[in-house]
VOGU-3710 file (C-alpha; in Angstrom, 3 decimals, decimal comma):
1> xxxxxxxxxx> -61,578/25,780/3,504  -60,928/22,448/5,265  -57,680/21,957/7,120  -55,176/20,120/4,974  -52,342/17,870/5,983  -49,033/19,678/6,458  -46,646/17,845/4,156  -43,162/18,963/3,127  -41,225/16,566/0,893  -37,764/16,960/-0,597
11> xxxxxxxxxx> -38,578/14,732/-3,582  -35,910/12,146/-4,464  -34,506/12,734/-7,943  -33,955/10,948/-10,137  -36,617/8,517/-9,036  -34,903/5,656/-7,287  -36,997/3,168/-9,219  -34,790/3,934/-12,225  -31,523/3,084/-10,506  -29,525/-0,006/-11,374
21> xxxxxxxxxx> -29,427/-1,571/-7,925  -27,000/-4,249/-9,072  -24,200/-1,685/-9,245  -21,639/-1,758/-6,464  -22,350/1,102/-4,079  -19,622/3,705/-4,363  -18,401/2,506/-7,745  -17,977/5,018/-10,570  -21,090/3,698/-12,279  -23,124/4,050/-9,066
31> xxxxxxxxxx> -21,735/7,509/-8,278  -22,562/8,591/-11,829  -26,193/7,455/-11,620  -26,570/9,291/-8,288  -25,124/12,593/-9,437  -28,521/14,296/-9,845  -29,593/13,667/-6,265  -30,199/16,998/-4,494  -27,102/16,673/-2,298  -24,867/15,561/-5,179
41> xxxxxxxxxx> -25,608/17,908/-8,052  -22,925/20,406/-7,073  -19,590/21,475/-8,581  -17,737/19,682/-5,780  -19,382/16,294/-6,300  -19,183/16,496/-10,087  -15,571/17,675/-9,978  -14,461/14,792/-7,762  -16,327/12,303/-9,935  -14,723/13,786/-13,052
51> xxxxxxxxxx> -11,276/13,091/-11,587  -12,240/9,466/-10,894  -13,529/9,001/-14,436  -10,407/10,624/-15,900  -8,236/8,165/-13,982  -10,338/5,192/-15,089  -10,252/6,311/-18,698  -6,478/6,581/-18,478  -6,419/2,827/-17,894  -8,529/2,097/-20,992
61> xxxxxxxxxx> -8,881/4,875/-23,578  -11,192/2,713/-25,679  -13,901/2,406/-22,971  -16,803/4,147/-24,717  -19,020/4,132/-21,631  -16,312/5,906/-19,639  -15,747/8,379/-22,481  -19,485/9,152/-22,495  -19,515/9,640/-18,724  -16,581/12,007/-18,863
71> xxxxxxxxxx> -18,123/14,033/-21,697  -21,377/14,286/-19,730  -19,596/15,450/-16,579  -17,582/18,052/-18,465  -20,787/19,525/-19,867  -22,674/19,443/-16,574  -20,164/21,214/-14,364  -19,802/24,887/-15,366  -18,592/23,925/-18,827  -16,151/26,164/-20,676
81> xxxxxxxxxx> -15,727/26,325/-24,435  -12,669/24,097/-24,024  -14,728/21,561/-22,050  -17,342/21,452/-24,819  -14,602/20,904/-27,395  -13,149/18,053/-25,351  -16,589/16,494/-24,933  -16,953/16,546/-28,716  -13,621/14,738/-29,082  -14,597/12,124/-26,483
91> xxxxxxxxxx> -17,854/11,411/-28,320  -16,332/11,173/-31,810  -17,443/7,949/-33,505  -19,959/7,209/-30,742  -22,000/4,015/-31,113  -23,764/3,741/-27,754  -27,282/5,264/-28,043  -26,743/7,546/-25,039  -23,410/8,720/-26,449  -24,930/9,364/-29,888
101> xxxxxxxxxx> -27,648/11,472/-28,228  -25,079/13,472/-26,264  -22,995/13,971/-29,411  -26,027/15,531/-31,125  -26,477/17,882/-28,192  -22,805/18,860/-28,340  -23,112/19,481/-32,075  -25,894/21,941/-31,377  -23,802/23,699/-28,746  -20,842/23,899/-31,114
111> xxxxxxxxxx> -23,139/25,245/-33,819  -23,921/28,220/-31,593  -20,288/28,839/-30,672  -19,914/31,851/-32,973  -22,950/33,643/-31,542  -22,079/36,628/-29,372  -22,613/36,004/-25,669  -21,784/39,476/-24,455  -24,492/42,088/-24,117  -27,158/39,416/-23,803
121> xxxxxxxxxx> -30,130/39,724/-21,501  -32,167/36,964/-19,883  -35,740/38,208/-19,886  -37,492/35,425/-18,038  -36,033/33,545/-15,092  -37,494/30,527/-13,296  -36,540/30,264/-9,650  -37,073/27,063/-7,695  -36,945/29,154/-4,554  -38,130/26,502/-2,102
131> xxxxxxxxxx> -36,899/22,917/-2,021  -39,935/21,398/-0,326  -43,258/20,343/-1,818  -46,474/18,696/-0,553  -46,449/16,377/-3,561  -44,004/14,196/-5,504  -45,252/14,282/-9,084  -44,607/11,501/-11,579  -41,560/12,471/-13,596  -41,061/15,818/-11,859
141> xxxxxxxxxx> -38,140/17,534/-13,558  -37,622/20,444/-11,172  -33,971/20,632/-10,119  -34,265/20,255/-6,360  -31,208/21,224/-4,327  -30,418/20,168/-0,783  -29,521/23,715/0,285  -32,069/26,443/1,009  -31,101/30,117/0,806  -32,370/32,642/3,367
151> xxxxxxxxxx> -34,286/35,882/2,827  -31,230/38,136/2,698  -29,650/35,927/0,037  -32,901/35,901/-1,927  -33,007/39,697/-1,839  -29,466/39,848/-3,210  -30,514/37,646/-6,121  -33,585/39,786/-6,814  -31,323/42,836/-6,876  -28,999/41,211/-9,399
161> xxxxxxxxxx> -31,882/40,232/-11,687  -33,430/43,703/-11,545  -30,093/45,432/-12,187  -29,465/43,122/-15,136  -32,790/43,983/-16,765  -34,739/40,771/-16,275  -38,439/41,526/-16,789  -40,232/38,301/-15,868  -39,626/36,186/-12,759  -41,338/32,895/-11,965
171> xxxxxxxxxx> -41,103/31,805/-8,326  -41,586/28,064/-8,084  -40,334/25,089/-6,126  -41,230/22,713/-4,692  -43,981/24,930/-3,447  -42,952/28,496/-2,600  -45,976/28,922/-0,323  -44,341/26,467/2,102  -41,491/28,991/2,556  -42,789/31,952/4,644
181> xxxxxxxxxx> -40,234/34,522/3,348  -41,617/34,162/-0,181  -44,110/36,981/0,419  -41,277/39,409/1,154  -39,438/38,205/-1,954  -42,568/38,808/-4,051  -42,912/42,333/-2,631  -39,230/43,129/-3,242  -39,298/41,776/-6,786  -42,414/43,754/-7,713
191> xxxxxxxxxx> -40,986/46,897/-6,112  -37,857/46,364/-8,231  -39,952/46,474/-11,393  -40,139/42,739/-12,096  -43,318/41,071/-13,300  -43,771/38,082/-11,012  -45,553/34,789/-11,494  -45,850/32,339/-8,622  -46,048/28,629/-9,376  -47,668/26,784/-6,469
201> xxxxxxxxxx> -49,500/23,545/-5,891  -52,220/25,681/-4,318  -52,463/23,064/-1,609  -51,914/25,563/1,214  -53,485/28,600/-0,443  -55,739/30,661/1,823  -57,558/33,982/1,487  -54,921/35,601/3,700  -52,056/34,330/1,535  -53,867/35,329/-1,643
211> xxxxxxxxxx> -54,322/38,871/-0,329  -50,556/39,123/0,129  -50,066/38,074/-3,506  -52,340/40,670/-5,075  -49,443/42,235/-7,003  -48,604/39,073/-8,942  -48,830/39,112/-12,709  -49,991/35,509/-12,554  -50,653/32,753/-10,056  -50,091/29,261/-11,430
221> xxxxxxxxxx> -52,199/26,376/-10,111  -52,189/22,709/-11,190  -55,181/20,665/-12,317  -54,671/17,476/-14,309  -57,814/15,352/-14,085  -61,534/15,249/-13,459  -61,390/12,138/-11,279  -59,670/11,937/-7,865  -57,849/8,706/-8,688  -56,117/10,037/-11,801
231> xxxxxxxxxx> -55,267/13,365/-10,175  -53,771/11,823/-7,075  -51,919/9,089/-8,980  -50,047/11,719/-10,965  -49,364/14,290/-8,240  -48,764/11,530/-5,670  -50,119/13,229/-2,600  -50,913/11,496/0,697  -54,209/13,409/0,728  -57,060/11,392/-0,787
241> xxxxxxxxxx> -58,970/14,703/-1,189  -56,313/16,208/-3,403  -58,609/16,969/-6,341  -61,069/18,724/-4,033  -58,209/20,746/-2,559  -57,057/21,917/-5,978  -60,577/22,857/-7,021  -61,047/24,742/-3,743  -57,979/26,839/-4,531  -59,438/27,795/-7,898
251> xxxxxxxxxx> -62,768/28,600/-6,260  -60,955/30,776/-3,722  -59,392/32,808/-6,523  -62,855/33,190/-8,071  -64,334/34,364/-4,785  -61,511/36,821/-4,079  -61,642/38,299/-7,578  -58,089/37,292/-8,479  -58,368/37,072/-12,260  -54,792/36,258/-13,283
261> xxxxxxxxxx> -54,690/32,495/-12,706  -52,729/30,297/-15,072  -53,716/26,637/-14,813  -51,024/24,038/-15,476  -52,067/20,635/-16,784  -49,633/17,847/-17,584  -50,924/15,687/-20,437  -49,882/12,059/-20,152  -51,115/8,726/-21,452  -53,207/8,356/-18,287
271> xxxxxxxxxx> -55,208/11,599/-18,475  -55,254/12,545/-22,159  -58,784/11,234/-22,588  -59,981/13,475/-19,748  -58,689/16,759/-21,171  -61,859/17,786/-23,076  -63,916/17,346/-19,907  -61,206/19,029/-17,866  -61,345/22,004/-20,246  -64,954/22,618/-19,263
281> xxxxxxxxxx> -63,923/22,712/-15,587  -60,811/24,861/-16,017  -62,377/27,426/-18,324  -65,526/27,777/-16,224  -63,579/29,645/-13,538  -63,602/33,443/-13,955  -60,199/33,570/-12,275  -58,551/31,598/-15,097  -56,923/33,836/-17,690  -54,582/31,281/-19,232
291> xxxxxxxxxx> -54,317/27,509/-19,540  -51,028/25,797/-20,334  -51,030/22,114/-21,242  -47,612/20,484/-20,945  -46,769/17,337/-22,840  -45,493/15,006/-20,099  -41,707/15,155/-20,039  -40,009/12,016/-18,747  -36,476/13,379/-18,629  -36,020/12,428/-14,972
301> xxxxxxxxxx> -38,361/9,485/-14,725  -37,572/5,792/-14,570  -37,841/3,802/-17,829  -40,966/2,065/-16,517  -42,625/5,429/-15,780  -41,704/6,706/-19,240  -43,343/3,668/-20,841  -46,492/4,145/-18,753  -46,975/7,921/-19,018  -45,261/8,888/-22,264
311> xxxxxxxxxx> -47,534/10,237/-24,976  -46,770/11,241/-28,563  -46,936/14,938/-29,261  -49,256/14,322/-32,237  -51,846/12,842/-29,891  -51,629/15,799/-27,539  -51,850/18,281/-30,403  -55,010/16,640/-31,707  -56,726/16,874/-28,330  -55,608/20,453/-27,719
321> xxxxxxxxxx> -56,724/21,525/-31,208  -60,169/20,126/-30,436  -60,300/21,994/-27,132  -59,357/25,252/-28,848  -62,162/24,776/-31,380  -64,627/24,155/-28,572  -63,429/27,175/-26,569  -62,629/29,935/-29,075  -61,103/33,119/-27,770  -59,481/31,480/-24,735
331> xxxxxxxxxx> -55,748/31,611/-24,172  -54,660/27,977/-24,357  -50,996/27,083/-24,833  -49,427/23,715/-25,605  -45,899/23,258/-24,273  -44,349/20,458/-26,304  -41,404/18,721/-24,684  -39,170/19,254/-27,738  -39,753/23,007/-27,499  -38,455/23,060/-23,932
341> xxxxxxxxxx> -34,925/22,025/-24,893  -32,541/24,461/-23,119  -35,439/26,911/-22,697  -35,253/27,281/-18,931  -32,818/29,465/-17,024  -33,481/28,007/-13,594  -32,202/29,200/-10,222  -32,203/26,433/-7,641  -33,039/26,912/-3,970  -29,277/26,983/-3,318
351> xxxxxxxxxx> -28,681/29,913/-5,683  -27,122/27,609/-8,269  -28,250/28,240/-11,856  -28,995/25,373/-14,230  -30,527/24,670/-17,602  -31,612/21,327/-19,007  -32,020/19,487/-22,255  -34,849/17,173/-23,190  -32,923/13,929/-22,742  -32,447/11,862/-19,637
361> xxxxxxxxxx> -30,195/13,430/-16,974  -29,358/16,400/-19,217  -28,973/18,996/-16,513  -26,199/21,565/-16,680  -24,779/23,819/-13,966  -24,214/27,349/-15,294  -23,053/29,192/-12,185  -24,367/30,470/-8,853  -26,046/33,828/-8,273  -24,706/34,022/-4,728
371> xxxxxxxxxx> -21,214/34,405/-6,178  -21,611/35,201/-9,891  -23,171/38,055/-11,810  -25,967/37,384/-14,290  -23,796/38,638/-17,141  -21,059/36,128/-16,284  -23,512/33,236/-16,330  -24,890/34,325/-19,694  -21,507/33,700/-21,340  -21,936/29,958/-20,714
381> xxxxxxxxxx> -21,481/28,077/-24,029  -24,429/25,726/-23,492  -27,061/28,458/-23,377  -29,429/28,672/-26,360  -30,850/32,196/-26,499  -33,300/31,389/-29,279  -34,806/28,643/-27,137  -34,946/30,931/-24,107  -36,842/33,527/-26,152  -39,692/31,026/-26,687
391> xxxxxxxxxx> -40,721/31,185/-23,046  -44,226/32,372/-22,203  -44,309/35,725/-20,342  -45,650/35,683/-16,794  -48,479/38,074/-17,706  -51,404/36,347/-19,500  -52,311/37,880/-22,826  -48,800/39,113/-23,612  -45,976/37,787/-25,783  -42,264/38,390/-25,969
401> xxxxxxxx> -40,859/39,986/-29,089  -38,683/38,331/-31,710  -35,845/36,052/-30,536  -33,228/38,765/-31,058  -34,984/40,765/-28,332  -32,972/38,614/-25,956  -30,098/40,975/-26,660  -29,606/43,761/-24,137
//
């Protein structure tokens, strides 16, 4: 396999192209729009900003924009039931589109308030274990954190998940293969009884690394296009041979007899027409056991990127239905963006746990596994256990049981 460029990016989120650069730096409005940056999305930053917004709102209780900001911050920073109730009060009679959207989200949370949150079990956990990546994908929604845990801390988290009864663990990033301790984490997790999937760009995959991952239940590799220009434009890599590199990783899995590959394809307005041809490529590899096509999700992208890449779910469904007819018997999943609302229970590379809605900037801190127990985090009022139960297991060819199986 040719030598590839060594690239490690901490992607900037949200994309700076979406910022209002006319805002005064350091103002409440500017601090609010920067709250999802990796160094800022922490309880400390959000707590200090909440105090500033509270003070500003005290000067003008009728400021709907400030009321919306405060409601958002209350929900995002380890929200309690009381915080959710206050957010509902702040959003009462909302007229701003963003406030109306947030009010709908709060209504859903309040509608689940009577559901028992004790004795619950989180079956599948996503873990953005490494905060570096060789690519910076268009509209990437992974919750990058500035901090990076070490191996001992990772082992503590694995122990907590195993003791809790988690069955499926997805190690992602960034790219976990850029973090050398990941192989020890994989071994520990498997030894603890967890089924492990590893979500990688495949950009640095080698035969030696693959041999150390033989115990995985699935290895997830991306492939989004049949032409180099479209592939590279979406994944935004400095390597003009990116498509070749991704295909080489699939070929390596074929050659090494690793038959539990799950290919990830993001369907956007720019590659939708290529999917039928891409299907022939993806499904020709004996290593591929599962193909998941994700409707592009612009929840962290700039408005201009959303206009350029956004695609209606009906269009994606039509293409995927055609692919399924042409390739009967193959395991092909469509992940619609609306079905991913509050689905993910995501550990960041700092140990912080988050979930996210489908709207812009809807990211919510639930706790931190370096200090909290899984059971404590699962009492968080924002969690939607029915949504979480829709997740796809890490082992191809298997399904989770009914939604109430999320109970311990």
